[in-house]
C-alpha angles and dihedrals in degrees: 000000000000122000089248091066096048114099126204104255115253115244109242120197131199122229094261090049091053090047090053093044092051093036091236135129112269089235088060091052091049092051092047091050093046091052092047093243093118119049112244144121138224120248101190105309094337131088119234128188132197109231091221090056092050091049091049089047090054092050092047093049102042095097098027116111113238118267115257114245117240126204107278095030 
């Protein structure tokens, strides 16, 4: 394999690592991921998150007003 075909590995975070990075409760991260509001993927029974996706999510949501909660949320 030549150096041109090697990619820099993507940084993958666990749910607790994302919670620490965003200074949020892990349950909040889980809820956001389950609803599809936070980009992530399941690896078996565990959630995983690409750091680049989390950083893009932060940028896209910096000036967005919070969603209103509805009964049942």
